[in-house]
C-alpha atoms as one frame of an Amber mdcrd trajectory, in Angstrom:
protein
   0.000   0.000   0.000   1.674   3.172  -1.129  -0.854   5.852  -0.350  -4.441
   6.465   0.611  -6.754   8.230   2.994  -7.104   6.752   6.488 -10.534   7.088
   8.020 -10.858   6.500  11.778 -14.507   5.802  12.564 -16.112   6.441  15.954
 -17.053   2.761  16.307 -13.354   1.770  16.345 -13.104   0.706  12.717 -10.410
   2.073  10.425 -10.509   2.126   6.639  -7.866   2.888   4.050  -9.550   4.470
   1.060  -8.030   5.098  -2.347  -6.544   8.594  -2.699  -7.962   8.680  -6.241
 -11.466   7.386  -5.466 -12.703   7.687  -1.871 -15.463   5.127  -2.538 -12.805
   2.413  -3.036 -11.758   0.761   0.244  -8.243  -0.731   0.014  -8.086  -2.172
   3.528 -10.058  -2.368   6.770  -9.055  -2.767  10.407  -8.842  -6.262  11.902
  -9.428  -4.957  15.432 -10.618  -1.566  16.777  -8.043   1.238  16.717  -6.576
   2.349  20.048  -5.722   5.805  21.333  -3.557   6.225  24.449  -4.030   9.667
  26.009  -1.102  11.833  27.086   0.028  11.751  30.698   0.378  14.962  32.735
   1.768  17.880  30.749   2.882  15.607  27.890   1.040  16.237  24.604   2.209
  13.090  22.777  -0.355  10.336  22.194   0.015   6.809  20.825  -2.329   5.497
  18.150  -2.396   1.834  17.116  -4.448   0.446  14.245  -4.417  -2.414  11.779
  -5.152  -2.831   8.089  -6.234  -6.123   6.580  -6.266  -6.594   2.822  -8.539
  -9.254   1.315  -5.786 -11.125  -0.505  -3.229 -11.196   2.351  -2.751 -13.667
   5.244  -0.991 -11.163   7.504  -2.384  -7.917   8.831  -0.402  -4.697   8.870
  -0.053  -3.287  12.382   0.626   0.438  12.662   1.818   2.048  15.891   2.649
   5.713  15.921   2.807   8.850  17.991   1.646  12.385  17.419   1.626  15.680
  19.259  -2.008  16.605  19.897  -0.907  20.208  20.445   0.255  20.307  16.825
  -2.987  21.838  15.583  -4.120  21.216  12.030  -0.557  20.382  10.932  -0.190
  17.400  13.271   1.468  14.284  11.891   1.217  10.665  13.019   4.516   8.803
  12.533   5.546   5.308  13.488   6.379   1.738  12.597   4.574  -0.913  10.590
   4.768  -4.569  11.586   3.087  -7.669  10.214   1.333 -10.360  12.200  -0.921
 -13.318  11.601  -4.544 -12.190  11.444  -6.245 -11.028  14.644  -3.717 -12.665
  17.002  -0.905 -10.593  15.538  -3.085  -7.494  15.370  -3.604  -7.633  19.115
   0.148  -7.945  19.678  -0.121 -11.529  20.967   1.776 -13.254  18.214   5.095
 -13.013  16.426   5.525  -9.619  14.777   7.922  -8.713  11.991   8.929  -5.111
  11.305   7.805  -4.175   7.812   8.604  -0.466   7.566   7.502   2.932   8.748
   4.684   5.352   7.993   3.832   9.025   8.158   0.244  10.298   8.066  -0.682
  13.960   7.720  -4.040  14.897   9.182  -6.586  16.702   7.091  -9.973  17.968
   8.066 -13.165  17.768   6.124 -15.663  20.547   6.363 -19.321  19.682   6.259
 -21.766  22.440   5.548 -25.448  22.243   6.286 -27.985  24.140   4.220 -29.800
  26.878   6.095
């Protein structure tokens, strides 16, 4: 997976959508995404999520950090590992480092007619 738009849903699901066509889902989460809040005065948070592609046995496990005080320019950066299905996604199985990632946040404005 080279590029796409990550969508973190309120129900814990995550989707990777095509950057060219947002109706095309390239991967979905195997387990709900996790957010670990900052402690004390620290503004760094940890976000963990998975992506599972239909034609793959392993899931991709993403764990990254971001500065929540970064405003609209905040970036989530971290490591990608692979693991066997849901067991690996929960961190309970053998993991193999597969690379790194960087995600830039973007906001979507929704306007309501008056």
